[in-house]
C-alpha positions as CSV (number, residue, x, y, z in Angstrom):
1,X,1.8,-0.5,52.8
2,X,1.2,-0.2,49.0
3,X,1.3,-2.4,46.0
4,X,1.0,-2.0,42.2
5,X,0.2,-5.3,40.4
6,X,-0.5,-5.9,36.7
7,X,-1.7,-9.4,35.5
8,X,-2.7,-10.7,32.1
9,X,-4.7,-13.8,31.4
10,X,-2.8,-16.3,29.2
11,X,-5.0,-18.9,27.6
12,X,-3.1,-21.6,25.9
13,X,-6.0,-23.8,24.8
14,X,-8.2,-22.8,21.9
15,X,-11.9,-22.9,22.6
16,X,-13.9,-25.6,20.7
17,X,-14.9,-24.4,17.2
18,X,-18.6,-24.9,18.0
19,X,-18.5,-23.0,21.3
20,X,-19.5,-19.7,19.6
21,X,-21.9,-21.1,17.1
22,X,-24.9,-19.2,18.4
23,X,-26.8,-16.2,17.0
24,X,-25.7,-14.0,19.9
25,X,-21.9,-14.1,20.2
26,X,-20.6,-12.7,23.5
27,X,-17.7,-10.2,23.2
28,X,-14.8,-11.7,25.1
29,X,-12.1,-9.4,23.8
30,X,-11.8,-7.9,27.3
31,X,-10.0,-11.1,28.4
32,X,-7.0,-10.0,26.4
33,X,-6.7,-6.8,28.4
34,X,-4.3,-6.7,31.4
35,X,-5.7,-6.0,34.8
36,X,-3.9,-3.5,37.0
37,X,-4.5,-3.0,40.7
38,X,-3.0,-0.2,42.8
39,X,-3.5,-0.7,46.5
40,X,-2.7,2.1,49.0
41,X,-3.4,1.3,52.6
42,X,-6.8,-0.5,52.4
43,X,-8.0,1.2,49.3
44,X,-7.7,-0.4,45.8
45,X,-7.9,1.1,42.3
46,X,-8.6,-1.5,39.5
47,X,-8.6,-1.0,35.7
48,X,-8.7,-3.2,32.7
49,X,-9.9,-6.8,32.2
50,X,-13.5,-7.3,33.4
51,X,-13.6,-3.9,35.2
52,X,-12.8,-2.2,31.9
53,X,-16.1,-3.4,30.4
54,X,-18.1,-1.8,33.3
55,X,-16.6,1.7,33.3
56,X,-18.9,4.7,33.0
57,X,-18.0,7.2,30.2
58,X,-14.8,9.2,31.0
59,X,-13.7,6.9,33.9
60,X,-10.8,4.4,33.9
61,X,-10.3,3.2,37.5
62,X,-12.7,1.5,39.9
63,X,-12.1,2.5,43.5
64,X,-12.9,0.0,46.3
65,X,-12.3,0.6,50.0
66,X,-11.6,-1.6,51.6
67,X,-10.2,-3.3,48.5
68,X,-8.2,-6.4,47.4
69,X,-4.6,-6.6,46.3
70,X,-5.9,-7.6,42.9
71,X,-9.2,-8.3,41.2
72,X,-10.4,-11.3,39.3
73,X,-6.9,-12.2,38.4
74,X,-6.0,-13.0,42.0
75,X,-7.3,-16.5,41.6
76,X,-4.7,-17.0,38.8
77,X,-1.9,-15.1,40.5
78,X,0.3,-15.3,43.6
79,X,-1.3,-16.0,47.0
80,X,1.9,-15.7,49.0
81,X,4.0,-12.6,49.1
82,X,7.4,-12.9,50.9
83,X,7.8,-9.1,50.7
84,X,4.9,-8.7,53.1
85,X,6.5,-8.7,56.7
86,X,3.5,-10.6,58.3
87,X,3.5,-13.2,55.6
88,X,7.3,-13.7,55.7
89,X,7.2,-14.2,59.5
90,X,4.6,-16.9,59.1
91,X,6.5,-18.6,56.3
92,X,9.8,-18.8,58.3
93,X,8.0,-20.1,61.3
94,X,6.4,-22.9,59.2
95,X,9.5,-23.8,57.0
96,X,12.2,-26.4,57.1
97,X,15.6,-24.8,56.2
98,X,18.2,-26.3,53.9
99,X,21.0,-23.9,53.2
100,X,19.5,-20.8,51.7
101,X,16.1,-22.5,50.9
102,X,13.1,-22.5,53.2
103,X,10.4,-25.1,52.3
104,X,7.0,-25.3,53.9
105,X,3.3,-25.8,53.4
106,X,0.0,-24.6,54.9
107,X,-3.7,-25.1,54.2
108,X,-5.3,-22.2,52.3
109,X,-7.7,-21.7,55.2
110,X,-4.8,-21.3,57.6
111,X,-2.9,-19.1,55.2
112,X,-5.8,-16.6,55.0
113,X,-6.0,-16.6,58.8
114,X,-2.2,-16.0,59.4
115,X,-1.1,-13.9,56.4
116,X,-2.2,-10.3,56.0
117,X,-1.5,-10.5,52.3
118,X,-3.6,-13.6,51.7
119,X,-6.5,-12.0,53.7
120,X,-6.7,-9.2,51.1
121,X,-5.9,-11.4,48.1
122,X,-8.1,-14.5,48.4
123,X,-11.6,-13.2,47.7
124,X,-13.3,-16.6,46.9
125,X,-14.7,-19.2,49.2
126,X,-11.9,-21.2,50.8
127,X,-11.8,-25.0,50.4
128,X,-10.8,-26.7,53.7
129,X,-8.7,-29.2,51.8
130,X,-6.8,-26.7,49.6
131,X,-3.0,-26.6,50.3
132,X,-0.3,-24.2,49.4
133,X,3.4,-25.3,49.4
134,X,6.4,-23.1,48.9
135,X,10.2,-23.0,48.4
136,X,11.7,-19.6,49.3
137,X,15.4,-18.9,48.4
138,X,17.0,-16.1,50.3
139,X,20.1,-14.0,49.3
140,X,23.4,-13.9,51.2
141,X,22.0,-11.0,53.2
142,X,18.9,-13.0,54.1
143,X,16.4,-11.2,51.9
144,X,13.8,-13.0,49.8
145,X,15.3,-13.7,46.3
146,X,13.0,-16.3,44.6
147,X,9.7,-17.8,45.7
148,X,8.1,-20.8,44.1
149,X,4.6,-21.8,45.2
150,X,2.4,-24.8,44.4
151,X,-1.2,-24.6,45.2
152,X,-4.3,-26.7,44.7
153,X,-7.9,-25.5,45.1
154,X,-9.5,-27.3,42.3
155,X,-6.8,-27.0,39.6
156,X,-3.2,-27.3,40.5
157,X,-1.1,-24.1,40.0
158,X,2.6,-23.3,40.1
159,X,3.8,-19.7,40.4
160,X,7.2,-18.1,40.7
161,X,8.3,-14.6,41.9
162,X,11.7,-13.0,41.7
163,X,12.4,-10.3,44.3
164,X,14.8,-7.6,43.1
165,X,15.6,-3.9,43.9
166,X,15.8,-4.2,47.7
167,X,16.6,-0.8,49.2
168,X,15.5,1.2,46.1
169,X,13.0,4.0,46.6
170,X,9.6,3.2,45.2
171,X,6.6,5.6,44.8
172,X,3.1,4.3,44.4
173,X,0.4,7.0,43.9
174,X,-3.3,6.9,43.5
175,X,-4.8,7.6,40.0
176,X,-6.0,11.1,39.3
177,X,-9.4,11.6,41.0
178,X,-11.0,12.6,37.7
179,X,-10.4,9.1,36.3
180,X,-11.8,7.2,39.3
181,X,-15.4,5.9,39.9
182,X,-17.0,3.9,42.7
183,X,-19.9,2.9,40.5
184,X,-19.9,0.4,37.7
185,X,-22.5,-0.1,35.0
186,X,-24.4,-3.2,34.1
187,X,-26.0,-5.3,36.9
188,X,-25.9,-8.4,34.7
189,X,-22.2,-8.1,34.0
190,X,-19.5,-10.7,35.1
191,X,-19.1,-11.2,38.8
192,X,-16.7,-9.1,40.7
193,X,-15.3,-9.6,44.3
194,X,-17.1,-7.8,47.0
195,X,-15.1,-5.6,49.4
196,X,-13.1,-7.5,52.0
197,X,-14.9,-8.1,55.3
198,X,-12.0,-9.9,57.1
């Protein structure tokens, strides 16, 4: 299985005017860069966002194997993927159906246990009380069409995915080897998820 995900941080609130009134101002421009993750099998290639600030000269992609479906942006993105067969099976088993809509909920801890996608997406410590709810609308042919999720693990979050292009051929390839590194610079740089051990 392979995936290619691009995420961009969207900050609506302006920081307080005095939050940067220090002699040493930290460069946060990287937060405007999108983060892209290509995952093929169990290997991930990440570029941009925080990883972009840690690249050695001449390199663009950080290789991690085993790796996550996405990097730091996973906490802000989608935890449930109805296009993943294992996750879809779990969702249907735990849903109540009304016409073409399946609604259900699960604790984040149980989701990580039952969903192959979640196991390689949720890299942070799991709160036992965190819950994920969903509404999945399927097409006339029974394929996932629209998924809306509501999750709470500190802050509440709503996410929506539209599934299109079923049956089309898709090609996801690893980046050129000359642009890839497994070593990042700067031990004091922002925290990055360690490789999955689940």
